C-alpha positions in Angstrom: -79.3 -104.9 -82.5 -82.4 -105.1 -80.3 -80.8 -107.7 -78.1 -77.8 -105.4 -77.5 -80.1 -102.5 -76.6 -82.1 -104.7 -74.2 -78.9 -105.9 -72.5 -77.6 -102.4 -72.2 -80.9 -101.2 -70.7 -80.8 -104.0 -68.1 -77.2 -103.3 -67.2 -78.0 -99.6 -66.9 -81.0 -100.2 -64.6 -79.0 -102.7 -62.5 -76.1 -100.3 -62.2 -78.4 -97.4 -61.3 -80.3 -99.3 -58.6 -79.4 -98.6 -55.0 -77.9 -101.5 -53.2 -80.0 -102.5 -50.3 -82.9 -100.1 -51.3 -86.1 -100.9 -49.5 -89.5 -100.3 -50.9 -91.6 -98.2 -48.5 -95.0 -98.7 -50.3 -97.6 -100.6 -48.4 -97.8 -104.4 -48.8 -100.1 -105.5 -51.6 -100.1 -102.3 -53.5 -100.5 -102.2 -57.3 -97.1 -101.9 -59.0 -95.4 -98.6 -60.0 -94.8 -98.4 -63.8 -92.3 -95.9 -65.2 -91.3 -95.3 -68.8 -87.5 -95.2 -68.7 -86.6 -95.5 -72.4 -88.2 -94.5 -75.7 -86.6 -94.6 -79.1 -88.0 -94.8 -82.7 -86.6 -97.6 -84.6 -84.8 -96.1 -87.7 -85.0 -99.4 -89.7 -88.7 -100.1 -88.9 -90.8 -97.0 -89.8 -93.7 -96.4 -87.4 -92.3 -98.6 -84.6 -90.5 -97.7 -81.4 -88.8 -99.4 -78.6 -90.1 -98.4 -75.1 -88.5 -99.6 -71.9 -90.8 -99.8 -68.8 -89.6 -100.3 -65.3 -92.2 -102.2 -63.2 -91.6 -102.0 -59.4 -93.6 -104.2 -57.1 -93.6 -103.5 -53.3 -93.8 -106.5 -51.0 -96.9 -108.4 -52.0 -97.4 -106.0 -54.9 -99.2 -106.9 -58.1 -100.8 -105.7 -61.3 -104.4 -106.2 -62.2 -105.2 -108.5 -65.2 -104.3 -106.5 -68.3 -103.4 -106.6 -72.0 -101.2 -104.3 -74.1 -101.7 -102.5 -77.5 -102.4 -105.0 -80.3 -99.1 -103.9 -81.9 -96.9 -104.7 -78.9 -94.3 -107.4 -78.6 -92.8 -107.4 -75.0 -89.7 -108.9 -73.6 -89.5 -108.7 -69.8 -86.5 -109.5 -67.6 -86.6 -109.7 -63.8 -84.1 -107.3 -62.2 -84.8 -107.9 -58.5 -86.8 -110.4 -56.5 -89.1 -113.0 -57.9 -92.3 -112.4 -60.0 -95.1 -114.7 -60.8 -96.6 -114.3 -64.2 -99.4 -116.0 -66.3 -99.9 -115.1 -69.9 -103.1 -116.2 -71.5 -104.2 -119.6 -70.2 -100.7 -120.8 -69.7 -99.3 -121.9 -66.3 -98.5 -119.5 -63.6 -94.6 -119.4 -63.6 -92.2 -117.8 -61.2 -89.3 -115.8 -62.7 -86.2 -114.9 -60.7 -83.4 -112.3 -61.2 -82.1 -112.6 -64.8 -84.9 -114.7 -66.1 -87.1 -113.5 -68.9 -90.4 -114.0 -70.6 -92.2 -112.7 -73.7 -95.7 -111.5 -74.5 -97.0 -111.4 -78.1 -99.5 -109.0 -79.6 -103.0 -109.7 -78.3 -101.8 -111.7 -75.2 -103.6 -111.3 -71.9 -101.5 -111.0 -68.7 -103.7 -112.6 -66.1 -101.2 -112.8 -63.2 -98.3 -110.4 -62.5 -97.2 -110.2 -58.9 -94.3 -110.1 -56.5 -93.8 -113.5 -54.9 -92.5 -112.0 -51.6 -94.6 -110.3 -49.0 -91.4 -108.8 -47.4 -89.1 -107.8 -50.2 -89.6 -105.6 -53.3 -89.3 -106.9 -56.9 -88.6 -105.2 -60.2 -88.7 -106.0 -63.9 -87.8 -104.3 -67.1 -90.3 -104.7 -69.9 -89.1 -103.8 -73.3 -91.9 -103.1 -75.8 -91.6 -103.0 -79.6 -94.8 -101.1 -80.4 -96.4 -98.7 -82.8 -94.8 -95.3 -82.2 -98.2 -93.6 -81.8 -99.1 -95.8 -78.8 -99.1 -93.9 -75.5 -101.1 -96.3 -73.3 -99.0 -99.4 -72.9 -101.0 -101.2 -70.2 -104.8 -101.7 -70.8 -107.0 -103.1 -68.0 -109.1 -106.1 -68.8 -112.8 -105.3 -68.1 
């Protein structure tokens, strides 16, 4: 069921995107994060699925961060190419249609757009405690 919802969300976001859209944010700016979907899971009391669209301008990035301790995340690249490093693993590049996961307690050390000329986007689907409102927590 969750896989079907994730696929439907990706198709919805890809369909809704504007062909040839260009990101006008300055190069190297921190990404834009937008909650695009939120639904309590009826078969898992206290848990919700939250879809977050992360948009990177050319050269855009996220600061090192973590997520709530209850969060499992499945992220799929919708546009461009994104470099990611989770915990002490290798820095990997993910392209359109490729996915990665983050487990509760993981640290996301690198999250950036590979291109300095084109935008990139990903959809991060969280399964998280319903009460959680802050989904991205900076590492201090």
